PDB file with SEQRES, HELIX, SHEET and CRYST1 records, atoms N, CA, C and O in Angstrom:
SEQRES   1 A   84  MET THR LYS THR LEU GLY ALA PRO ILE VAL VAL ARG GLU          
SEQRES   2 A   84  ALA VAL PRO ARG LYS ALA GLY LEU ARG ARG GLY ASP GLN          
SEQRES   3 A   84  VAL GLU PHE ARG VAL SER GLY ARG VAL ILE THR ILE MET          
SEQRES   4 A   84  PRO LYS ALA LYS ARG VAL VAL GLU ALA LYS ASP THR LEU          
SEQRES   5 A   84  THR ALA GLU GLU VAL LYS ALA VAL ARG ARG GLY GLU GLU          
SEQRES   6 A   84  GLN LEU ARG ARG GLY GLU SER VAL SER TRP ARG ASP VAL          
SEQRES   7 A   84  LYS ASP ALA LEU ALA ARG                                      
HELIX    1 AA1 ALA A   14  LYS A   18  1                                   5    
HELIX    2 AA2 ALA A   48  ASP A   50  5                                   3    
HELIX    3 AA3 ALA A   54  ARG A   68  1                                  15    
HELIX    4 AA4 TRP A   75  ALA A   83  1                                   9    
SHEET    1 AA1 2 VAL A  27  SER A  32  0                                        
SHEET    2 AA1 2 VAL A  35  PRO A  40 -1                                        
CRYST1    1.000    1.000    1.000  90.00  90.00  90.00 P 1           1          
ATOM      1  N   MET A   1     111.552  98.479 108.364  1.00  0.00           N  
ATOM      2  CA  MET A   1     110.598  99.069 107.466  1.00  0.00           C  
ATOM      3  C   MET A   1     111.096 100.459 107.098  1.00  0.00           C  
ATOM      4  O   MET A   1     111.565 101.202 107.961  1.00  0.00           O  
ATOM      5  N   THR A   2     110.999 100.802 105.851  1.00  0.00           N  
ATOM      6  CA  THR A   2     111.421 102.115 105.379  1.00  0.00           C  
ATOM      7  C   THR A   2     110.193 102.971 105.149  1.00  0.00           C  
ATOM      8  O   THR A   2     109.243 102.543 104.493  1.00  0.00           O  
ATOM      9  N   LYS A   3     110.209 104.164 105.680  1.00  0.00           N  
ATOM     10  CA  LYS A   3     109.104 105.095 105.460  1.00  0.00           C  
ATOM     11  C   LYS A   3     109.673 106.367 104.871  1.00  0.00           C  
ATOM     12  O   LYS A   3     110.792 106.768 105.193  1.00  0.00           O  
ATOM     13  N   THR A   4     108.908 106.990 104.018  1.00  0.00           N  
ATOM     14  CA  THR A   4     109.324 108.238 103.398  1.00  0.00           C  
ATOM     15  C   THR A   4     108.531 109.375 104.010  1.00  0.00           C  
ATOM     16  O   THR A   4     107.304 109.318 104.087  1.00  0.00           O  
ATOM     17  N   LEU A   5     109.234 110.406 104.444  1.00  0.00           N  
ATOM     18  CA  LEU A   5     108.577 111.588 104.971  1.00  0.00           C  
ATOM     19  C   LEU A   5     108.192 112.489 103.816  1.00  0.00           C  
ATOM     20  O   LEU A   5     108.634 112.289 102.685  1.00  0.00           O  
ATOM     21  N   GLY A   6     107.374 113.474 104.102  1.00  0.00           N  
ATOM     22  CA  GLY A   6     106.959 114.406 103.070  1.00  0.00           C  
ATOM     23  C   GLY A   6     108.113 115.219 102.522  1.00  0.00           C  
ATOM     24  O   GLY A   6     108.072 115.646 101.368  1.00  0.00           O  
ATOM     25  N   ALA A   7     109.133 115.440 103.320  1.00  0.00           N  
ATOM     26  CA  ALA A   7     110.290 116.225 102.883  1.00  0.00           C  
ATOM     27  C   ALA A   7     111.550 115.548 103.388  1.00  0.00           C  
ATOM     28  O   ALA A   7     111.525 114.905 104.437  1.00  0.00           O  
ATOM     29  N   PRO A   8     112.662 115.679 102.655  1.00  0.00           N  
ATOM     30  CA  PRO A   8     113.904 115.055 103.118  1.00  0.00           C  
ATOM     31  C   PRO A   8     114.445 115.759 104.357  1.00  0.00           C  
ATOM     32  O   PRO A   8     114.160 116.931 104.602  1.00  0.00           O  
ATOM     33  N   ILE A   9     115.222 115.024 105.123  1.00  0.00           N  
ATOM     34  CA  ILE A   9     115.910 115.605 106.265  1.00  0.00           C  
ATOM     35  C   ILE A   9     117.301 116.010 105.779  1.00  0.00           C  
ATOM     36  O   ILE A   9     118.021 115.195 105.202  1.00  0.00           O  
ATOM     37  N   VAL A  10     117.671 117.250 106.010  1.00  0.00           N  
ATOM     38  CA  VAL A  10     118.967 117.750 105.556  1.00  0.00           C  
ATOM     39  C   VAL A  10     119.886 117.873 106.775  1.00  0.00           C  
ATOM     40  O   VAL A  10     119.535 118.499 107.775  1.00  0.00           O  
ATOM     41  N   VAL A  11     121.072 117.260 106.667  1.00  0.00           N  
ATOM     42  CA  VAL A  11     122.063 117.301 107.738  1.00  0.00           C  
ATOM     43  C   VAL A  11     123.320 117.946 107.176  1.00  0.00           C  
ATOM     44  O   VAL A  11     123.785 117.574 106.098  1.00  0.00           O  
ATOM     45  N   ARG A  12     123.866 118.903 107.898  1.00  0.00           N  
ATOM     46  CA  ARG A  12     125.093 119.559 107.436  1.00  0.00           C  
ATOM     47  C   ARG A  12     126.177 118.513 107.223  1.00  0.00           C  
ATOM     48  O   ARG A  12     126.277 117.564 108.000  1.00  0.00           O  
ATOM     49  N   GLU A  13     126.976 118.666 106.204  1.00  0.00           N  
ATOM     50  CA  GLU A  13     127.998 117.697 105.803  1.00  0.00           C  
ATOM     51  C   GLU A  13     128.963 117.341 106.932  1.00  0.00           C  
ATOM     52  O   GLU A  13     129.412 116.199 107.019  1.00  0.00           O  
ATOM     53  N   ALA A  14     129.282 118.287 107.781  1.00  0.00           N  
ATOM     54  CA  ALA A  14     130.248 118.049 108.852  1.00  0.00           C  
ATOM     55  C   ALA A  14     129.725 117.068 109.903  1.00  0.00           C  
ATOM     56  O   ALA A  14     130.513 116.359 110.528  1.00  0.00           O  
ATOM     57  N   VAL A  15     128.426 117.020 110.100  1.00  0.00           N  
ATOM     58  CA  VAL A  15     127.862 116.180 111.170  1.00  0.00           C  
ATOM     59  C   VAL A  15     128.118 114.697 110.917  1.00  0.00           C  
ATOM     60  O   VAL A  15     128.706 114.048 111.782  1.00  0.00           O  
ATOM     61  N   PRO A  16     127.711 114.120 109.782  1.00  0.00           N  
ATOM     62  CA  PRO A  16     127.997 112.699 109.569  1.00  0.00           C  
ATOM     63  C   PRO A  16     129.495 112.419 109.454  1.00  0.00           C  
ATOM     64  O   PRO A  16     129.961 111.352 109.852  1.00  0.00           O  
ATOM     65  N   ARG A  17     130.238 113.363 108.916  1.00  0.00           N  
ATOM     66  CA  ARG A  17     131.688 113.182 108.791  1.00  0.00           C  
ATOM     67  C   ARG A  17     132.315 113.053 110.176  1.00  0.00           C  
ATOM     68  O   ARG A  17     133.155 112.181 110.395  1.00  0.00           O  
ATOM     69  N   LYS A  18     131.914 113.913 111.113  1.00  0.00           N  
ATOM     70  CA  LYS A  18     132.429 113.838 112.481  1.00  0.00           C  
ATOM     71  C   LYS A  18     132.037 112.523 113.151  1.00  0.00           C  
ATOM     72  O   LYS A  18     132.749 112.035 114.028  1.00  0.00           O  
ATOM     73  N   ALA A  19     130.908 111.953 112.737  1.00  0.00           N  
ATOM     74  CA  ALA A  19     130.439 110.686 113.304  1.00  0.00           C  
ATOM     75  C   ALA A  19     131.077 109.488 112.606  1.00  0.00           C  
ATOM     76  O   ALA A  19     130.826 108.342 112.979  1.00  0.00           O  
ATOM     77  N   GLY A  20     131.906 109.754 111.586  1.00  0.00           N  
ATOM     78  CA  GLY A  20     132.573 108.661 110.881  1.00  0.00           C  
ATOM     79  C   GLY A  20     131.721 108.003 109.816  1.00  0.00           C  
ATOM     80  O   GLY A  20     132.050 106.915 109.344  1.00  0.00           O  
ATOM     81  N   LEU A  21     130.636 108.644 109.432  1.00  0.00           N  
ATOM     82  CA  LEU A  21     129.758 108.087 108.392  1.00  0.00           C  
ATOM     83  C   LEU A  21     130.267 108.475 107.018  1.00  0.00           C  
ATOM     84  O   LEU A  21     130.863 109.536 106.830  1.00  0.00           O  
ATOM     85  N   ARG A  22     130.020 107.592 106.062  1.00  0.00           N  
ATOM     86  CA  ARG A  22     130.403 107.855 104.673  1.00  0.00           C  
ATOM     87  C   ARG A  22     129.161 107.782 103.794  1.00  0.00           C  
ATOM     88  O   ARG A  22     128.137 107.225 104.188  1.00  0.00           O  
ATOM     89  N   ARG A  23     129.266 108.348 102.609  1.00  0.00           N  
ATOM     90  CA  ARG A  23     128.157 108.301 101.654  1.00  0.00           C  
ATOM     91  C   ARG A  23     127.760 106.844 101.427  1.00  0.00           C  
ATOM     92  O   ARG A  23     128.613 105.990 101.189  1.00  0.00           O  
ATOM     93  N   GLY A  24     126.468 106.571 101.503  1.00  0.00           N  
ATOM     94  CA  GLY A  24     125.963 105.214 101.289  1.00  0.00           C  
ATOM     95  C   GLY A  24     125.790 104.412 102.570  1.00  0.00           C  
ATOM     96  O   GLY A  24     125.115 103.383 102.558  1.00  0.00           O  
ATOM     97  N   ASP A  25     126.388 104.861 103.685  1.00  0.00           N  
ATOM     98  CA  ASP A  25     126.182 104.161 104.956  1.00  0.00           C  
ATOM     99  C   ASP A  25     124.709 104.261 105.346  1.00  0.00           C  
ATOM    100  O   ASP A  25     124.051 105.272 105.101  1.00  0.00           O  
ATOM    101  N   GLN A  26     124.218 103.208 105.947  1.00  0.00           N  
ATOM    102  CA  GLN A  26     122.827 103.218 106.400  1.00  0.00           C  
ATOM    103  C   GLN A  26     122.777 103.616 107.869  1.00  0.00           C  
ATOM    104  O   GLN A  26     123.683 103.309 108.644  1.00  0.00           O  
ATOM    105  N   VAL A  27     121.712 104.298 108.231  1.00  0.00           N  
ATOM    106  CA  VAL A  27     121.513 104.721 109.610  1.00  0.00           C  
ATOM    107  C   VAL A  27     120.131 104.280 110.065  1.00  0.00           C  
ATOM    108  O   VAL A  27     119.251 103.985 109.256  1.00  0.00           O  
ATOM    109  N   GLU A  28     119.965 104.244 111.384  1.00  0.00           N  
ATOM    110  CA  GLU A  28     118.638 103.968 111.921  1.00  0.00           C  
ATOM    111  C   GLU A  28     118.287 105.086 112.891  1.00  0.00           C  
ATOM    112  O   GLU A  28     119.161 105.702 113.502  1.00  0.00           O  
ATOM    113  N   PHE A  29     117.004 105.330 113.014  1.00  0.00           N  
ATOM    114  CA  PHE A  29     116.505 106.381 113.880  1.00  0.00           C  
ATOM    115  C   PHE A  29     115.899 105.737 115.118  1.00  0.00           C  
ATOM    116  O   PHE A  29     115.113 104.795 115.022  1.00  0.00           O  
ATOM    117  N   ARG A  30     116.273 106.256 116.276  1.00  0.00           N  
ATOM    118  CA  ARG A  30     115.687 105.796 117.531  1.00  0.00           C  
ATOM    119  C   ARG A  30     114.982 106.985 118.164  1.00  0.00           C  
ATOM    120  O   ARG A  30     115.518 108.091 118.220  1.00  0.00           O  
ATOM    121  N   VAL A  31     113.775 106.734 118.636  1.00  0.00           N  
ATOM    122  CA  VAL A  31     112.964 107.812 119.193  1.00  0.00           C  
ATOM    123  C   VAL A  31     112.686 107.532 120.657  1.00  0.00           C  
ATOM    124  O   VAL A  31     112.273 106.431 121.022  1.00  0.00           O  
ATOM    125  N   SER A  32     112.914 108.524 121.486  1.00  0.00           N  
ATOM    126  CA  SER A  32     112.599 108.445 122.911  1.00  0.00           C  
ATOM    127  C   SER A  32     111.921 109.754 123.280  1.00  0.00           C  
ATOM    128  O   SER A  32     112.568 110.795 123.392  1.00  0.00           O  
ATOM    129  N   GLY A  33     110.630 109.688 123.463  1.00  0.00           N  
ATOM    130  CA  GLY A  33     109.873 110.921 123.708  1.00  0.00           C  
ATOM    131  C   GLY A  33     109.961 111.810 122.483  1.00  0.00           C  
ATOM    132  O   GLY A  33     109.568 111.417 121.385  1.00  0.00           O  
ATOM    133  N   ARG A  34     110.479 113.008 122.680  1.00  0.00           N  
ATOM    134  CA  ARG A  34     110.610 113.945 121.557  1.00  0.00           C  
ATOM    135  C   ARG A  34     112.038 114.040 121.059  1.00  0.00           C  
ATOM    136  O   ARG A  34     112.381 114.968 120.327  1.00  0.00           O  
ATOM    137  N   VAL A  35     112.883 113.079 121.453  1.00  0.00           N  
ATOM    138  CA  VAL A  35     114.289 113.086 121.042  1.00  0.00           C  
ATOM    139  C   VAL A  35     114.514 112.010 119.989  1.00  0.00           C  
ATOM    140  O   VAL A  35     114.139 110.855 120.188  1.00  0.00           O  
ATOM    141  N   ILE A  36     115.122 112.385 118.873  1.00  0.00           N  
ATOM    142  CA  ILE A  36     115.453 111.451 117.796  1.00  0.00           C  
ATOM    143  C   ILE A  36     116.969 111.298 117.762  1.00  0.00           C  
ATOM    144  O   ILE A  36     117.700 112.282 117.653  1.00  0.00           O  
ATOM    145  N   THR A  37     117.434 110.051 117.855  1.00  0.00           N  
ATOM    146  CA  THR A  37     118.861 109.765 117.780  1.00  0.00           C  
ATOM    147  C   THR A  37     119.126 109.023 116.481  1.00  0.00           C  
ATOM    148  O   THR A  37     118.429 108.059 116.166  1.00  0.00           O  
ATOM    149  N   ILE A  38     120.118 109.459 115.730  1.00  0.00           N  
ATOM    150  CA  ILE A  38     120.487 108.807 114.477  1.00  0.00           C  
ATOM    151  C   ILE A  38     121.747 107.997 114.742  1.00  0.00           C  
ATOM    152  O   ILE A  38     122.778 108.541 115.136  1.00  0.00           O  
ATOM    153  N   MET A  39     121.649 106.676 114.517  1.00  0.00           N  
ATOM    154  CA  MET A  39     122.756 105.760 114.806  1.00  0.00           C  
ATOM    155  C   MET A  39     123.193 105.072 113.513  1.00  0.00           C  
ATOM    156  O   MET A  39     122.355 104.773 112.663  1.00  0.00           O  
ATOM    157  N   PRO A  40     124.505 104.813 113.352  1.00  0.00           N  
ATOM    158  CA  PRO A  40     124.919 104.007 112.197  1.00  0.00           C  
ATOM    159  C   PRO A  40     124.317 102.620 112.336  1.00  0.00           C  
ATOM    160  O   PRO A  40     124.339 102.028 113.414  1.00  0.00           O  
ATOM    161  N   LYS A  41     123.785 102.113 111.250  1.00  0.00           N  
ATOM    162  CA  LYS A  41     123.204 100.775 111.266  1.00  0.00           C  
ATOM    163  C   LYS A  41     124.345  99.765 111.268  1.00  0.00           C  
ATOM    164  O   LYS A  41     125.285  99.875 110.482  1.00  0.00           O  
ATOM    165  N   ALA A  42     124.253  98.783 112.155  1.00  0.00           N  
ATOM    166  CA  ALA A  42     125.309  97.778 112.271  1.00  0.00           C  
ATOM    167  C   ALA A  42     125.448  97.024 110.953  1.00  0.00           C  
ATOM    168  O   ALA A  42     124.456  96.610 110.353  1.00  0.00           O  
ATOM    169  N   LYS A  43     126.678  96.854 110.517  1.00  0.00           N  
ATOM    170  CA  LYS A  43     126.928  96.099 109.291  1.00  0.00           C  
ATOM    171  C   LYS A  43     126.937  94.625 109.636  1.00  0.00           C  
ATOM    172  O   LYS A  43     127.566  94.208 110.609  1.00  0.00           O  
ATOM    173  N   ARG A  44     126.250  93.850 108.848  1.00  0.00           N  
ATOM    174  CA  ARG A  44     126.172  92.414 109.091  1.00  0.00           C  
ATOM    175  C   ARG A  44     127.340  91.740 108.388  1.00  0.00           C  
ATOM    176  O   ARG A  44     127.553  91.926 107.190  1.00  0.00           O  
ATOM    177  N   VAL A  45     128.073  90.974 109.131  1.00  0.00           N  
ATOM    178  CA  VAL A  45     129.182  90.219 108.571  1.00  0.00           C  
ATOM    179  C   VAL A  45     128.673  88.822 108.243  1.00  0.00           C  
ATOM    180  O   VAL A  45     128.160  88.120 109.114  1.00  0.00           O  
ATOM    181  N   VAL A  46     128.816  88.426 106.990  1.00  0.00           N  
ATOM    182  CA  VAL A  46     128.350  87.117 106.552  1.00  0.00           C  
ATOM    183  C   VAL A  46     129.549  86.192 106.437  1.00  0.00           C  
ATOM    184  O   VAL A  46     130.524  86.493 105.749  1.00  0.00           O  
ATOM    185  N   GLU A  47     129.458  85.072 107.120  1.00  0.00           N  
ATOM    186  CA  GLU A  47     130.511  84.078 107.055  1.00  0.00           C  
ATOM    187  C   GLU A  47     130.009  82.893 106.242  1.00  0.00           C  
ATOM    188  O   GLU A  47     128.802  82.699 106.091  1.00  0.00           O  
ATOM    189  N   ALA A  48     130.943  82.101 105.721  1.00  0.00           N  
ATOM    190  CA  ALA A  48     130.576  80.948 104.893  1.00  0.00           C  
ATOM    191  C   ALA A  48     129.626  80.023 105.627  1.00  0.00           C  
ATOM    192  O   ALA A  48     128.711  79.471 105.017  1.00  0.00           O  
ATOM    193  N   LYS A  49     129.824  79.842 106.929  1.00  0.00           N  
ATOM    194  CA  LYS A  49     128.958  78.933 107.683  1.00  0.00           C  
ATOM    195  C   LYS A  49     127.542  79.498 107.838  1.00  0.00           C  
ATOM    196  O   LYS A  49     126.622  78.765 108.200  1.00  0.00           O  
ATOM    197  N   ASP A  50     127.361  80.800 107.566  1.00  0.00           N  
ATOM    198  CA  ASP A  50     126.042  81.424 107.646  1.00  0.00           C  
ATOM    199  C   ASP A  50     125.234  81.254 106.362  1.00  0.00           C  
ATOM    200  O   ASP A  50     124.044  81.570 106.337  1.00  0.00           O  
ATOM    201  N   THR A  51     125.857  80.766 105.308  1.00  0.00           N  
ATOM    202  CA  THR A  51     125.204  80.658 104.015  1.00  0.00           C  
ATOM    203  C   THR A  51     124.224  79.485 104.004  1.00  0.00           C  
ATOM    204  O   THR A  51     124.536  78.395 104.481  1.00  0.00           O  
ATOM    205  N   LEU A  52     123.042  79.727 103.454  1.00  0.00           N  
ATOM    206  CA  LEU A  52     122.030  78.679 103.372  1.00  0.00           C  
ATOM    207  C   LEU A  52     122.314  77.753 102.196  1.00  0.00           C  
ATOM    208  O   LEU A  52     122.836  78.173 101.163  1.00  0.00           O  
ATOM    209  N   THR A  53     121.961  76.490 102.376  1.00  0.00           N  
ATOM    210  CA  THR A  53     122.035  75.554 101.256  1.00  0.00           C  
ATOM    211  C   THR A  53     120.858  75.830 100.333  1.00  0.00           C  
ATOM    212  O   THR A  53     119.938  76.559 100.704  1.00  0.00           O  
ATOM    213  N   ALA A  54     120.879  75.260  99.143  1.00  0.00           N  
ATOM    214  CA  ALA A  54     119.789  75.449  98.182  1.00  0.00           C  
ATOM    215  C   ALA A  54     118.466  74.956  98.764  1.00  0.00           C  
ATOM    216  O   ALA A  54     117.431  75.594  98.576  1.00  0.00           O  
ATOM    217  N   GLU A  55     118.494  73.842  99.457  1.00  0.00           N  
ATOM    218  CA  GLU A  55     117.270  73.302 100.065  1.00  0.00           C  
ATOM    219  C   GLU A  55     116.748  74.222 101.169  1.00  0.00           C  
ATOM    220  O   GLU A  55     115.538  74.408 101.306  1.00  0.00           O  
ATOM    221  N   GLU A  56     117.658  74.792 101.953  1.00  0.00           N  
ATOM    222  CA  GLU A  56     117.230  75.718 103.008  1.00  0.00           C  
ATOM    223  C   GLU A  56     116.621  76.973 102.405  1.00  0.00           C  
ATOM    224  O   GLU A  56     115.640  77.500 102.930  1.00  0.00           O  
ATOM    225  N   VAL A  57     117.192  77.454 101.311  1.00  0.00           N  
ATOM    226  CA  VAL A  57     116.642  78.632 100.629  1.00  0.00           C  
ATOM    227  C   VAL A  57     115.216  78.326 100.154  1.00  0.00           C  
ATOM    228  O   VAL A  57     114.319  79.156 100.307  1.00  0.00           O  
ATOM    229  N   LYS A  58     115.007  77.134  99.579  1.00  0.00           N  
ATOM    230  CA  LYS A  58     113.666  76.751  99.128  1.00  0.00           C  
ATOM    231  C   LYS A  58     112.686  76.719 100.297  1.00  0.00           C  
ATOM    232  O   LYS A  58     111.551  77.178 100.171  1.00  0.00           O  
ATOM    233  N   ALA A  59     113.124  76.176 101.436  1.00  0.00           N  
ATOM    234  CA  ALA A  59     112.252  76.104 102.613  1.00  0.00           C  
ATOM    235  C   ALA A  59     111.891  77.508 103.103  1.00  0.00           C  
ATOM    236  O   ALA A  59     110.749  77.763 103.486  1.00  0.00           O  
ATOM    237  N   VAL A  60     112.868  78.413 103.088  1.00  0.00           N  
ATOM    238  CA  VAL A  60     112.610  79.790 103.511  1.00  0.00           C  
ATOM    239  C   VAL A  60     111.617  80.445 102.555  1.00  0.00           C  
ATOM    240  O   VAL A  60     110.685  81.117 102.996  1.00  0.00           O  
ATOM    241  N   ARG A  61     111.810  80.254 101.251  1.00  0.00           N  
ATOM    242  CA  ARG A  61     110.891  80.837 100.252  1.00  0.00           C  
ATOM    243  C   ARG A  61     109.470  80.296 100.426  1.00  0.00           C  
ATOM    244  O   ARG A  61     108.498  81.045 100.333  1.00  0.00           O  
ATOM    245  N   ARG A  62     109.360  78.982 100.682  1.00  0.00           N  
ATOM    246  CA  ARG A  62     108.028  78.401 100.930  1.00  0.00           C  
ATOM    247  C   ARG A  62     107.382  79.057 102.147  1.00  0.00           C  
ATOM    248  O   ARG A  62     106.192  79.372 102.136  1.00  0.00           O  
ATOM    249  N   GLY A  63     108.179  79.259 103.196  1.00  0.00           N  
ATOM    250  CA  GLY A  63     107.656  79.899 104.400  1.00  0.00           C  
ATOM    251  C   GLY A  63     107.218  81.331 104.147  1.00  0.00           C  
ATOM    252  O   GLY A  63     106.192  81.773 104.666  1.00  0.00           O  
ATOM    253  N   GLU A  64     107.993  82.057 103.350  1.00  0.00           N  
ATOM    254  CA  GLU A  64     107.619  83.433 103.018  1.00  0.00           C  
ATOM    255  C   GLU A  64     106.304  83.468 102.254  1.00  0.00           C  
ATOM    256  O   GLU A  64     105.456  84.324 102.508  1.00  0.00           O  
ATOM    257  N   GLU A  65     106.133  82.534 101.316  1.00  0.00           N  
ATOM    258  CA  GLU A  65     104.876  82.464 100.560  1.00  0.00           C  
ATOM    259  C   GLU A  65     103.700  82.152 101.475  1.00  0.00           C  
ATOM    260  O   GLU A  65     102.622  82.728 101.327  1.00  0.00           O  
ATOM    261  N   GLN A  66     103.908  81.237 102.425  1.00  0.00           N  
ATOM    262  CA  GLN A  66     102.843  80.903 103.373  1.00  0.00           C  
ATOM    263  C   GLN A  66     102.457  82.139 104.194  1.00  0.00           C  
ATOM    264  O   GLN A  66     101.273  82.397 104.409  1.00  0.00           O  
ATOM    265  N   LEU A  67     103.438  82.884 104.640  1.00  0.00           N  
ATOM    266  CA  LEU A  67     103.145  84.090 105.418  1.00  0.00           C  
ATOM    267  C   LEU A  67     102.379  85.106 104.588  1.00  0.00           C  
ATOM    268  O   LEU A  67     101.457  85.750 105.089  1.00  0.00           O  
ATOM    269  N   ARG A  68     102.757  85.256 103.313  1.00  0.00           N  
ATOM    270  CA  ARG A  68     102.036  86.187 102.431  1.00  0.00           C  
ATOM    271  C   ARG A  68     100.575  85.778 102.266  1.00  0.00           C  
ATOM    272  O   ARG A  68      99.693  86.625 102.126  1.00  0.00           O  
ATOM    273  N   ARG A  69     100.332  84.472 102.286  1.00  0.00           N  
ATOM    274  CA  ARG A  69      98.946  83.983 102.159  1.00  0.00           C  
ATOM    275  C   ARG A  69      98.219  83.982 103.502  1.00  0.00           C  
ATOM    276  O   ARG A  69      97.045  83.617 103.571  1.00  0.00           O  
ATOM    277  N   GLY A  70      98.908  84.389 104.569  1.00  0.00           N  
ATOM    278  CA  GLY A  70      98.280  84.429 105.876  1.00  0.00           C  
ATOM    279  C   GLY A  70      98.316  83.099 106.605  1.00  0.00           C  
ATOM    280  O   GLY A  70      97.653  82.933 107.629  1.00  0.00           O  
ATOM    281  N   GLU A  71      99.086  82.149 106.087  1.00  0.00           N  
ATOM    282  CA  GLU A  71      99.208  80.842 106.722  1.00  0.00           C  
ATOM    283  C   GLU A  71     100.404  80.861 107.663  1.00  0.00           C  
ATOM    284  O   GLU A  71     101.323  81.663 107.496  1.00  0.00           O  
ATOM    285  N   SER A  72     100.386  79.978 108.649  1.00  0.00           N  
ATOM    286  CA  SER A  72     101.548  79.870 109.528  1.00  0.00           C  
ATOM    287  C   SER A  72     101.734  78.413 109.927  1.00  0.00           C  
ATOM    288  O   SER A  72     100.807  77.606 109.847  1.00  0.00           O  
ATOM    289  N   VAL A  73     102.940  78.096 110.355  1.00  0.00           N  
ATOM    290  CA  VAL A  73     103.251  76.748 110.830  1.00  0.00           C  
ATOM    291  C   VAL A  73     104.015  76.879 112.136  1.00  0.00           C  
ATOM    292  O   VAL A  73     104.582  77.931 112.432  1.00  0.00           O  
ATOM    293  N   SER A  74     104.027  75.815 112.907  1.00  0.00           N  
ATOM    294  CA  SER A  74     104.730  75.859 114.185  1.00  0.00           C  
ATOM    295  C   SER A  74     106.241  75.805 113.951  1.00  0.00           C  
ATOM    296  O   SER A  74     106.702  75.345 112.906  1.00  0.00           O  
ATOM    297  N   TRP A  75     106.995  76.279 114.930  1.00  0.00           N  
ATOM    298  CA  TRP A  75     108.452  76.221 114.847  1.00  0.00           C  
ATOM    299  C   TRP A  75     108.911  74.770 114.758  1.00  0.00           C  
ATOM    300  O   TRP A  75     109.868  74.473 114.042  1.00  0.00           O  
ATOM    301  N   ARG A  76     108.252  73.868 115.466  1.00  0.00           N  
ATOM    302  CA  ARG A  76     108.599  72.442 115.419  1.00  0.00           C  
ATOM    303  C   ARG A  76     108.470  71.911 113.984  1.00  0.00           C  
ATOM    304  O   ARG A  76     109.331  71.159 113.527  1.00  0.00           O  
ATOM    305  N   ASP A  77     107.408  72.295 113.273  1.00  0.00           N  
ATOM    306  CA  ASP A  77     107.228  71.851 111.883  1.00  0.00           C  
ATOM    307  C   ASP A  77     108.338  72.397 110.977  1.00  0.00           C  
ATOM    308  O   ASP A  77     108.813  71.708 110.074  1.00  0.00           O  
ATOM    309  N   VAL A  78     108.733  73.620 111.229  1.00  0.00           N  
ATOM    310  CA  VAL A  78     109.814  74.218 110.433  1.00  0.00           C  
ATOM    311  C   VAL A  78     111.104  73.444 110.667  1.00  0.00           C  
ATOM    312  O   VAL A  78     111.796  73.094 109.711  1.00  0.00           O  
ATOM    313  N   LYS A  79     111.434  73.174 111.920  1.00  0.00           N  
ATOM    314  CA  LYS A  79     112.662  72.436 112.244  1.00  0.00           C  
ATOM    315  C   LYS A  79     112.628  71.036 111.635  1.00  0.00           C  
ATOM    316  O   LYS A  79     113.635  70.568 111.103  1.00  0.00           O  
ATOM    317  N   ASP A  80     111.480  70.367 111.708  1.00  0.00           N  
ATOM    318  CA  ASP A  80     111.355  69.031 111.125  1.00  0.00           C  
ATOM    319  C   ASP A  80     111.570  69.077 109.615  1.00  0.00           C  
ATOM    320  O   ASP A  80     112.240  68.207 109.058  1.00  0.00           O  
ATOM    321  N   ALA A  81     111.006  70.088 108.949  1.00  0.00           N  
ATOM    322  CA  ALA A  81     111.158  70.200 107.492  1.00  0.00           C  
ATOM    323  C   ALA A  81     112.615  70.465 107.117  1.00  0.00           C  
ATOM    324  O   ALA A  81     113.094  69.939 106.113  1.00  0.00           O  
ATOM    325  N   LEU A  82     113.323  71.266 107.902  1.00  0.00           N  
ATOM    326  CA  LEU A  82     114.723  71.558 107.604  1.00  0.00           C  
ATOM    327  C   LEU A  82     115.617  70.350 107.857  1.00  0.00           C  
ATOM    328  O   LEU A  82     116.661  70.200 107.222  1.00  0.00           O  
ATOM    329  N   ALA A  83     115.206  69.494 108.782  1.00  0.00           N  
ATOM    330  CA  ALA A  83     116.023  68.317 109.112  1.00  0.00           C  
ATOM    331  C   ALA A  83     115.938  67.229 108.053  1.00  0.00           C  
ATOM    332  O   ALA A  83     116.777  66.329 108.006  1.00  0.00           O  
ATOM    333  N   ARG A  84     114.927  67.316 107.209  1.00  0.00           N  
ATOM    334  CA  ARG A  84     114.756  66.287 106.164  1.00  0.00           C  
ATOM    335  C   ARG A  84     115.744  66.436 105.062  1.00  0.00           C  
ATOM    336  O   ARG A  84     115.732  65.652 104.113  1.00  0.00           O  
TER     337      ARG A  84                                                      
END                                                                             
């Protein structure tokens, strides 16, 4: 989830550079008590075997619509629908 603060956080240019970050890299914030740690967000590597088929995409979209309407289905029903 992305949240916007009332004011931007300004970090000196040298800090992300020393951490190996580049313009456009995404980061995540971790909070422990009053300490905030800024970590590079892991880049997701997509492989061909990870790609959904057209039918799987439709099933996912149907599920997203059901969730938006407040409906839910069991994991068993989802697996059965994908197996068809």
